[in-house]
N, C-alpha and C positions, 0 to 999 in steps of 0.2 A: 413517144406513144400520145402526146398532147392530142386532143380531138377525139381519142377513142371512149369507148364504154367499159368503165370500172366501175365495181362494188365496193360499198365502202359499209362496215358492218360496224356496229356500234354507235352508229350515226349523232346521236342525242347526248352522248357522254361529251365530258368537256373535251379530252382531245378528238373523238369524232367528230365531233360538229366542226371544229374549228378546221378538220383536213378536209371536209367538205367542201367548206368555204373558199379554203386555199385552193383545192383541186378544180373548182369552177374557175376561179380567180387564173390558173393556169392553162385552161382550154380543154379541159376534161369531159366529157358527158358523165354524168355521177347517177348510181343506182344506188339508193341509201335503203339499208336494211333496219328498219324499224320495228317496235315490236305490236304497234297499233296504229290506228289510224289519227290520234290523239298527239301521238309522238310526231309524225309526220307534220301535223299542222304545225305542231311547238318548233321545226326547223323553217316553216314558210313564213313563219309569223316573224320571223328573228330579223334585225335590222339590217345584217350583213348581206343576207341573201335575198330581201326584198330589194334592195340597192343593186344588187346582181341581175334581178331581171331575168332569172336563169331561165324560165321558161321549160321549152323542151330538152333541156340537156340537165335536166335534175328530175327524177322521177323516182319512185318509191315500191320496196315489197317488202310484205309483213313477213316477219319471221319470229312468231310469240315464243317460240321456245328452242333455243339455240344446241341444248343438246338433246332432242328429239333425231331419230335417226332421218336422215333425209332431209335436215331442218334448212339447208341450204342448196338444194338440189334444183329449184327453180330460179333462186336468187342470182346463180352463176351463169346463167344462160345467156350466148353471145357476148360475155365481155372479154376484153384482153387482160383486164387485170384486176386483183383483188387486194384491197387494205383491211386486211382482217386484224379489227380493234377490239371489238367487243371481249367483254373478259370479265368473270366476276370480280366484285370489290372484296377487300376485308370486311365482311359486315359481322355484327355480331349474331353467333350462333352456336347452339349446340352441338352441332357434327358439321366440327371444318371438313371431313373428307365429301360430304353430300353435298355443301353448299359453298363449298370455295374451291377445291381441288379437282373433284371429279368434275365439274360443270368447264374449267381451265383446260382440262385437258378433252375432254369430248368438244367441247365447241371447236378448238381447234383441229382434232382429227376431223369432224364433220368438214369443215370449208377444204379441207385437203381432199377426202374423198370425194366431194361433190365436182370441186376441181378436174380432179382425173377422169371425169365423165365429160367433160365437154371442153371439146380440142382448141376451142376457141382462145381459153385461157394460156397466156404464157408466163406469167408472173405473179406470186402471190408477195404481198409485203406482211411482215406479222407482228405485231406489238408485243413485244416479249418485254424483259425487264432487266435492268442490273442485276437484279436477286437473284438471276436465273443462273447467273455465273458467279455468282460471289458467295461462298458458304457462309449460312445466318450465321454458325458459331463464331467467325473470324469477323464477319462483315458487320453485324450488327452487336454481336455481343461482347467479342473479345478485342484485344489491341493489337494490329497488326501495321508495318510498313510496307506491306508488300506491293505492288502497284496491279490492279487487276485491270483487264480489258474486257472486250465484248466477245473475244474468243477463248473465253476460257471455257473450262468443264469440268463440272464437278457431280458427284453421287448424287442421285435421286435421295431426298431426304425422305425418311422412313416413319417420322412422329415418334412418341407423340407431341402435339404440338400445343404450346402454352397458351397463344393468342391469336387473334384471326389476320393480323401481318405475316406470322410466321408460317400459318397455313397459305397464304396468298404467296409467300415466296415459294415455296414448295410446290404449289398447283403452276407458277411460272416455270420453275425448272422443270417440272413432270412432264409439261405441255411441248417446251423445247425440245427436250429429249423423243417425244413423240413424233415431232416434226422432223428431226435428224432420221430417225428410225425409219418412218414413211418414205422419207427421199430416197434414202439407200435400198431399201426394200423393195418399193415399187416402181422406182426409177421412173418419175413424170416426165411427163413432156413441157409440164413448166418447172421455172426455179424458184427459189425461197430465198426473201431476204428477210431477216430478224434484226427490228430497231430492240435496244436496249436504254431506255432512258431511267432515270432516278424520279426524284419526287417532280410532278410538272407542277409549275404555277404560272400561271397568268391568266389575263381578264377569261372570265366564262359568261360568253355573251347570254347564254340561257338563264343564267342567274338575273332576276329583274328586281330583286328587292333585297334593301338591303341586309337585313337579318339573315339572309342566306348565302352571305360572303363568304364566310367560312365553310361552303360545302366542299367536300374533297380534298385532294392533297394541298389546296388553296390554305387551308386553315394552318398548317405547318409554320407558313411564312408571314402569314395575317395575323393571327391570332395573337402574338405578342405586342403587335400594334394597337389592339385591341384592349391590351391590359392583360392579356393574359399570361401563365406562366406554369410550364411543365418542367417537371425533375427529371424527366428521361433524355438523355442525350440520344441526339440522331443522325444519321451519316450526313456530312453537309454535301449532297448528292442531288443537285436540283438542277432544273433545266425549264426554259424559258416555254411555254406552250408552243409558241410560235415555230419555234427550233424543231421541236417534236413533230410536228406538221409538216413542216417542210422536210425534213429527212425521210417521212414516208413519199412524200410525191416527188420529189427529186430522185426515188430509189426507183421509180418507175420507167427511166429512162433506160432507153436501151443500150445507151453508153455505158452504163452502170454494170459490170459483171454482177451475173446472181450466186444464189448460195453464197452469201457472206451475212456479216451479222457488223452491224453500226451501232456504237454506243452514243449516248449525247448526255453533256453535262456542262454547267455554267462554272467558270474559274478555273479552267484547266484540271490538271491531273488531281490538284489539291483540294478543288473543290470549294466549295464557301462555307461562310461563317453565320449561322443563323440569324444570331444577335445584331449584325453587320446592319438589320432591316430598321433597327432603332434610329441608328445614326443617318442612315439615309433620309427617314420621311422627317425627321427632325429639321435637317438639312433643305430637304427638298416641298415641305409643307410646314414653314411654322406656324401659320395661322391656324390651319387646321389643329396642330398639337397645342398652341394656346389656348383656344377656344374648347377644347376637348372631344372635338371630333375624332382625333386620332390620340390617344393618349399614351401611346408609345413607352407604355411603362412596364410591359411583361420581358417573358425569355422564354426562349427556346435552346438548351445547351447543344453542341453540336459534338458528335463523335465525328474524329478525324479519318477518312476512308480514301485511297487516291485510286483513281480510275482514269487512265489514259484513254482519251477518245478523239486524239489528233489525227488518225488514220480517216475517220469519219468527216473532219473537217476539208481533209487533203483530198481525200477521192470526190466528195460531192460539191469543193469549191465552195464550201459555206462557214461563215465566221460565228460563233455561238455567241450569242448575248450576253450581256452580264447580271450578275444576279439583281444589280439595282436596275435594271431594266424590268425584269419579273415583278420585284416591288411596286415600280411606279405603274406598271400595268394594272396590278388588281387595286391599288392604290385610289387610282385616278376612276376607276370603275366605281369603288365605293362611294367615292365623292361626290362621282356622278348621280348614283343611286338614291344617297342622304338629301341631295339638292332637289330632284324632282319629287321626292316624299315631302320636302316641305315648301311645295310649290313656288322654289325659287328658280327650276330651271336647273340646268347644266353650268357648272361653276367653269 
């Protein structure tokens, strides 16, 4: 489908932006859904987009509210495929249902309903999550030797939710259920592929100041490198940003069968150990550790959680990058930003 027009939602997010870049590099024409003209300008002025000189192959459509009825009706006009990446993050809120769960479901059903009215749409690739197929109590709190896959099916959570990330997991689980129900009952002319990553880590090109390096899920991997310590173990289910974006792009191929799920993870089924980041930066950047730019003195405990993503690599012909690759990606970016801010240019 390279060369065809695709819609990318959530285009100014960590994953969304990188997916736009890789889609353009792969030869697609991209319609990027953003909330405002200012968001579009953020993309247009980013180095990778400027280097591509994308011109007529990149345009924008403004979707200020993804949960509004008919939010995507105009956005899907004439597109052959959709990469639906937009979804609420686990933000601090007093109402998890209103601010996290309901928008996750409604944003997904809105894109499905809009696509069902547009005959040109042949495939939708949705950014789901590993938490949509791994029960919260088992995966995040308890201990288990069970091996999970992207094809898991779990009951919809019912709450109450103790934290934002638990509500985020509930939203992803219920959005996946809504997708399955829609495909089963509406029998649309398009098919659906769900991508199920864990914690996405990698250079966020839209971060332009060193103080913002810990934005998003990069913080879990990079905060210990800056000396921060957490007492709460979290699963070692990490993926390189580029791998997650590539899985979305590769899933557009008509050679890839629709109506299936793809898991993404570095480190094979066993995943990674978060605190390996300290050894990595000490070995790769000894001078920056010595002079204090990279204190490398913190810790992020790991909860082991087994997630088999080997089928994704086999079907799509991709080899997922290592945890070290993800750490290097963010570290290089951070050191570049520090150098620019100190007036010394890139290191």
